[in-house]
Biopython code that builds the backbone (N, CA, C, O; Angstrom):
import numpy as np
from Bio.PDB.StructureBuilder import StructureBuilder

atoms = [
    (1, "UNK", "N", (0.931, -1.041, 0.068)),
    (1, "UNK", "CA", (0.086, -0.165, -0.024)),
    (1, "UNK", "C", (0.800, 1.236, 0.228)),
    (1, "UNK", "O", (0.247, 2.213, -0.277)),
    (2, "UNK", "N", (1.881, 1.424, 0.901)),
    (2, "UNK", "CA", (2.766, 2.223, 0.911)),
    (2, "UNK", "C", (3.233, 2.855, -0.676)),
    (2, "UNK", "O", (3.391, 4.053, -0.909)),
    (3, "UNK", "N", (3.387, 1.848, -1.575)),
    (3, "UNK", "CA", (3.670, 2.389, -3.215)),
    (3, "UNK", "C", (2.570, 3.137, -3.825)),
    (3, "UNK", "O", (2.596, 4.166, -4.500)),
    (4, "UNK", "N", (1.288, 2.162, -3.322)),
    (4, "UNK", "CA", (0.289, 3.079, -4.082)),
    (4, "UNK", "C", (-0.171, 4.657, -3.504)),
    (4, "UNK", "O", (-0.801, 5.525, -4.108)),
    (5, "UNK", "N", (0.371, 4.677, -2.160)),
    (5, "UNK", "CA", (0.000, 6.205, -1.467)),
    (5, "UNK", "C", (0.203, 7.341, -2.487)),
    (5, "UNK", "O", (-0.801, 8.002, -2.752)),
    (6, "UNK", "N", (1.111, 7.592, -2.965)),
    (6, "UNK", "CA", (1.709, 9.022, -3.801)),
    (6, "UNK", "C", (1.146, 8.668, -4.979)),
    (6, "UNK", "O", (0.981, 9.692, -5.643)),
    (7, "UNK", "N", (0.782, 7.730, -5.538)),
    (7, "UNK", "CA", (-0.320, 7.538, -6.873)),
    (7, "UNK", "C", (-1.698, 7.771, -6.379)),
    (7, "UNK", "O", (-2.257, 8.533, -7.168)),
    (8, "UNK", "N", (-2.349, 7.489, -5.562)),
    (8, "UNK", "CA", (-3.592, 7.687, -5.034)),
    (8, "UNK", "C", (-3.592, 9.168, -4.679)),
    (8, "UNK", "O", (-4.686, 9.654, -4.964)),
    (9, "UNK", "N", (-2.664, 10.144, -4.104)),
    (9, "UNK", "CA", (-2.634, 11.191, -3.616)),
    (9, "UNK", "C", (-2.862, 11.930, -4.905)),
    (9, "UNK", "O", (-3.667, 12.844, -5.080)),
    (10, "UNK", "N", (-1.989, 11.373, -5.832)),
    (10, "UNK", "CA", (-2.198, 12.436, -7.553)),
    (10, "UNK", "C", (-3.462, 12.108, -8.059)),
    (10, "UNK", "O", (-4.266, 12.948, -8.464)),
    (11, "UNK", "N", (-3.670, 10.756, -8.038)),
    (11, "UNK", "CA", (-5.259, 10.739, -8.815)),
    (11, "UNK", "C", (-6.388, 11.476, -8.161)),
    (11, "UNK", "O", (-7.269, 11.968, -8.866)),
    (12, "UNK", "N", (-6.417, 11.585, -6.820)),
    (12, "UNK", "CA", (-7.586, 12.050, -6.070)),
    (12, "UNK", "C", (-7.264, 13.663, -6.355)),
    (12, "UNK", "O", (-8.163, 14.270, -5.773)),
    (13, "UNK", "N", (-6.402, 14.584, -6.974)),
    (13, "UNK", "CA", (-6.244, 15.591, -7.406)),
    (13, "UNK", "C", (-6.648, 15.965, -8.768)),
    (13, "UNK", "O", (-6.687, 17.104, -9.234)),
    (14, "UNK", "N", (-6.975, 14.730, -9.408)),
    (14, "UNK", "CA", (-7.496, 14.812, -11.047)),
    (14, "UNK", "C", (-8.723, 15.515, -10.924)),
    (14, "UNK", "O", (-8.934, 15.834, -9.754)),
    (15, "UNK", "N", (-9.642, 15.882, -11.753)),
    (15, "UNK", "CA", (-10.847, 16.322, -11.797)),
    (15, "UNK", "C", (-11.581, 15.382, -11.844)),
    (15, "UNK", "O", (-11.068, 14.420, -12.417)),
    (16, "UNK", "N", (-12.867, 15.182, -11.386)),
    (16, "UNK", "CA", (-14.223, 14.721, -11.245)),
    (16, "UNK", "C", (-14.049, 13.463, -12.651)),
    (16, "UNK", "O", (-13.756, 12.272, -12.538)),
    (17, "UNK", "N", (-14.321, 14.181, -13.812)),
    (17, "UNK", "CA", (-14.134, 13.961, -14.770)),
    (17, "UNK", "C", (-13.513, 12.796, -15.490)),
    (17, "UNK", "O", (-14.040, 11.999, -16.266)),
    (18, "UNK", "N", (-11.949, 12.898, -14.948)),
    (18, "UNK", "CA", (-10.915, 12.388, -15.568)),
    (18, "UNK", "C", (-10.893, 11.467, -14.628)),
    (18, "UNK", "O", (-10.390, 10.514, -15.223)),
    (19, "UNK", "N", (-11.159, 11.041, -13.295)),
    (19, "UNK", "CA", (-11.305, 10.097, -12.506)),
    (19, "UNK", "C", (-12.044, 9.297, -13.203)),
    (19, "UNK", "O", (-11.552, 8.366, -13.842)),
    (20, "UNK", "N", (-13.627, 9.616, -13.165)),
    (20, "UNK", "CA", (-14.490, 8.685, -13.711)),
    (20, "UNK", "C", (-14.095, 8.187, -15.101)),
    (20, "UNK", "O", (-14.584, 7.106, -15.430)),
    (21, "UNK", "N", (-13.349, 8.758, -15.904)),
    (21, "UNK", "CA", (-13.004, 8.046, -17.367)),
    (21, "UNK", "C", (-11.956, 7.133, -17.050)),
    (21, "UNK", "O", (-11.998, 6.046, -17.626)),
    (22, "UNK", "N", (-10.806, 7.402, -16.063)),
    (22, "UNK", "CA", (-10.218, 6.477, -15.745)),
    (22, "UNK", "C", (-10.887, 4.808, -15.127)),
    (22, "UNK", "O", (-10.708, 3.626, -15.419)),
    (23, "UNK", "N", (-11.441, 5.327, -14.469)),
    (23, "UNK", "CA", (-11.962, 4.252, -14.054)),
    (23, "UNK", "C", (-13.044, 3.308, -14.559)),
    (23, "UNK", "O", (-13.353, 2.157, -14.251)),
    (24, "UNK", "N", (-13.529, 4.216, -15.469)),
    (24, "UNK", "CA", (-14.517, 3.141, -16.696)),
    (24, "UNK", "C", (-13.253, 2.700, -17.389)),
    (24, "UNK", "O", (-13.383, 1.483, -17.520)),
    (25, "UNK", "N", (-12.191, 3.041, -17.857)),
    (25, "UNK", "CA", (-11.257, 2.645, -18.434)),
    (25, "UNK", "C", (-10.624, 1.319, -18.091)),
    (25, "UNK", "O", (-10.199, 0.495, -18.901)),
    (26, "UNK", "N", (-10.620, 1.230, -16.764)),
    (26, "UNK", "CA", (-10.054, -0.185, -16.005)),
    (26, "UNK", "C", (-10.896, -0.800, -15.687)),
    (26, "UNK", "O", (-10.662, -1.968, -15.377)),
    (27, "UNK", "N", (-12.471, -0.204, -15.612)),
    (27, "UNK", "CA", (-13.640, -1.485, -15.663)),
    (27, "UNK", "C", (-13.560, -2.127, -17.021)),
    (27, "UNK", "O", (-13.885, -3.299, -17.207)),
    (28, "UNK", "N", (-13.098, -1.289, -18.007)),
    (28, "UNK", "CA", (-13.415, -2.072, -19.607)),
    (28, "UNK", "C", (-12.312, -3.076, -19.178)),
    (28, "UNK", "O", (-12.730, -4.233, -19.129)),
    (29, "UNK", "N", (-10.824, -2.893, -18.810)),
    (29, "UNK", "CA", (-10.057, -4.053, -19.110)),
    (29, "UNK", "C", (-10.201, -4.893, -17.969)),
    (29, "UNK", "O", (-9.522, -5.920, -17.949)),
    (30, "UNK", "N", (-11.018, -4.627, -16.944)),
    (30, "UNK", "CA", (-11.276, -5.863, -15.962)),
    (30, "UNK", "C", (-12.194, -6.755, -16.568)),
    (30, "UNK", "O", (-12.094, -7.948, -16.280)),
    (31, "UNK", "N", (-13.185, -6.334, -17.461)),
    (31, "UNK", "CA", (-14.305, -7.261, -17.887)),
    (31, "UNK", "C", (-13.794, -8.165, -19.108)),
    (31, "UNK", "O", (-14.329, -9.162, -19.594)),
    (32, "UNK", "N", (-12.670, -7.561, -19.437)),
    (32, "UNK", "CA", (-11.694, -8.237, -20.762)),
    (32, "UNK", "C", (-10.478, -9.181, -19.976)),
    (32, "UNK", "O", (-9.510, -9.725, -20.508)),
    (33, "UNK", "N", (-10.798, -9.179, -18.803)),
    (33, "UNK", "CA", (-9.295, -10.060, -18.144)),
    (33, "UNK", "C", (-10.312, -11.634, -18.049)),
    (33, "UNK", "O", (-11.440, -11.930, -17.654)),
    (34, "UNK", "N", (-9.171, -12.329, -18.646)),
    (34, "UNK", "CA", (-10.027, -13.821, -18.517)),
    (34, "UNK", "C", (-9.134, -14.653, -16.975)),
    (34, "UNK", "O", (-9.558, -15.662, -16.412)),
    (35, "UNK", "N", (-8.127, -14.044, -16.664)),
    (35, "UNK", "CA", (-7.382, -14.714, -15.459)),
    (35, "UNK", "C", (-8.048, -14.056, -14.230)),
    (35, "UNK", "O", (-7.924, -12.893, -13.848)),
    (36, "UNK", "N", (-8.938, -15.270, -13.580)),
    (36, "UNK", "CA", (-9.673, -14.723, -12.165)),
    (36, "UNK", "C", (-9.329, -13.980, -11.294)),
    (36, "UNK", "O", (-10.175, -13.328, -10.682)),
    (37, "UNK", "N", (-7.670, -13.862, -10.943)),
    (37, "UNK", "CA", (-7.017, -13.216, -9.932)),
    (37, "UNK", "C", (-6.755, -12.069, -10.548)),
    (37, "UNK", "O", (-6.766, -11.068, -9.831)),
    (38, "UNK", "N", (-6.501, -11.924, -11.781)),
    (38, "UNK", "CA", (-5.943, -10.433, -12.501)),
    (38, "UNK", "C", (-7.266, -9.593, -12.470)),
    (38, "UNK", "O", (-7.355, -8.416, -12.118)),
    (39, "UNK", "N", (-8.528, -10.616, -13.010)),
    (39, "UNK", "CA", (-9.657, -9.643, -12.982)),
    (39, "UNK", "C", (-10.217, -9.103, -11.821)),
    (39, "UNK", "O", (-10.690, -7.970, -11.737)),
    (40, "UNK", "N", (-10.148, -10.075, -10.773)),
    (40, "UNK", "CA", (-10.488, -9.444, -9.305)),
    (40, "UNK", "C", (-9.751, -7.970, -8.921)),
    (40, "UNK", "O", (-10.355, -6.928, -8.666)),
    (41, "UNK", "N", (-8.584, -8.121, -8.942)),
    (41, "UNK", "CA", (-7.505, -6.911, -8.836)),
    (41, "UNK", "C", (-7.802, -5.777, -9.630)),
    (41, "UNK", "O", (-7.532, -4.651, -9.213)),
    (42, "UNK", "N", (-8.419, -5.992, -10.916)),
    (42, "UNK", "CA", (-8.408, -4.919, -12.090)),
    (42, "UNK", "C", (-10.043, -4.190, -11.488)),
    (42, "UNK", "O", (-10.236, -2.983, -11.342)),
    (43, "UNK", "N", (-10.886, -5.101, -11.263)),
    (43, "UNK", "CA", (-12.080, -4.614, -10.836)),
    (43, "UNK", "C", (-12.201, -4.222, -9.569)),
    (43, "UNK", "O", (-13.290, -3.766, -9.219)),
    (44, "UNK", "N", (-11.359, -4.294, -8.830)),
    (44, "UNK", "CA", (-11.205, -3.429, -7.423)),
    (44, "UNK", "C", (-10.313, -2.099, -7.707)),
    (44, "UNK", "O", (-10.417, -0.999, -7.163)),
    (45, "UNK", "N", (-9.502, -2.475, -8.609)),
    (45, "UNK", "CA", (-8.681, -1.231, -8.446)),
    (45, "UNK", "C", (-8.955, 0.181, -8.771)),
    (45, "UNK", "O", (-8.005, 0.964, -8.782)),
    (46, "UNK", "N", (-10.471, 0.708, -9.109)),
    (46, "UNK", "CA", (-10.826, 1.940, -8.990)),
    (46, "UNK", "C", (-11.037, 2.314, -7.790)),
    (46, "UNK", "O", (-10.807, 3.489, -7.505)),
    (47, "UNK", "N", (-11.518, 1.419, -6.807)),
    (47, "UNK", "CA", (-11.820, 1.682, -5.251)),
    (47, "UNK", "C", (-10.843, 1.784, -4.556)),
    (47, "UNK", "O", (-10.757, 2.501, -3.559)),
    (48, "UNK", "N", (-9.976, 1.059, -5.017)),
    (48, "UNK", "CA", (-8.548, 0.853, -4.131)),
    (48, "UNK", "C", (-7.833, 2.330, -4.664)),
    (48, "UNK", "O", (-7.457, 2.982, -3.690)),
    (49, "UNK", "N", (-7.596, 2.917, -5.798)),
    (49, "UNK", "CA", (-6.832, 3.935, -6.096)),
    (49, "UNK", "C", (-7.547, 5.142, -5.794)),
    (49, "UNK", "O", (-7.015, 6.218, -6.065)),
    (50, "UNK", "N", (-8.738, 5.100, -5.241)),
    (50, "UNK", "CA", (-9.783, 6.433, -4.560)),
    (50, "UNK", "C", (-10.367, 6.855, -5.961)),
    (50, "UNK", "O", (-10.674, 8.047, -5.914)),
    (51, "UNK", "N", (-10.600, 6.351, -7.063)),
    (51, "UNK", "CA", (-11.175, 7.105, -8.011)),
    (51, "UNK", "C", (-13.120, 7.294, -7.698)),
    (51, "UNK", "O", (-13.894, 8.020, -8.322)),
    (52, "UNK", "N", (-13.334, 6.652, -6.900)),
    (52, "UNK", "CA", (-14.735, 6.572, -6.816)),
    (52, "UNK", "C", (-15.205, 7.500, -5.885)),
    (52, "UNK", "O", (-14.519, 7.640, -4.872)),
    (53, "UNK", "N", (-16.237, 8.175, -6.003)),
    (53, "UNK", "CA", (-16.450, 9.052, -5.144)),
    (53, "UNK", "C", (-17.198, 8.626, -4.144)),
    (53, "UNK", "O", (-17.488, 9.388, -3.222)),
]
sb = StructureBuilder()
sb.init_structure("model")
sb.init_model(0)
sb.init_chain("A")
sb.init_seg("    ")
for serial, (resi, resn, name, xyz) in enumerate(atoms, 1):
    if name == "N":
        sb.init_residue(resn, " ", resi, " ")
    sb.init_atom(name, np.array(xyz, "f"), 0.0, 1.0, " ", f" {name:<3s}", serial, name[0])
structure = sb.get_structure()
């Protein structure tokens, strides 16, 4: 988590519209992921990264 904290800080400073667009892009990638473990990590990424309000 320490590695992600600076990234999360930067992402939180993005405008709401940009955070939503990035979250949608990540979700799109998650839907296309066939490996179950990677799918779960990708699916949880927007929340983990603080992209969701």
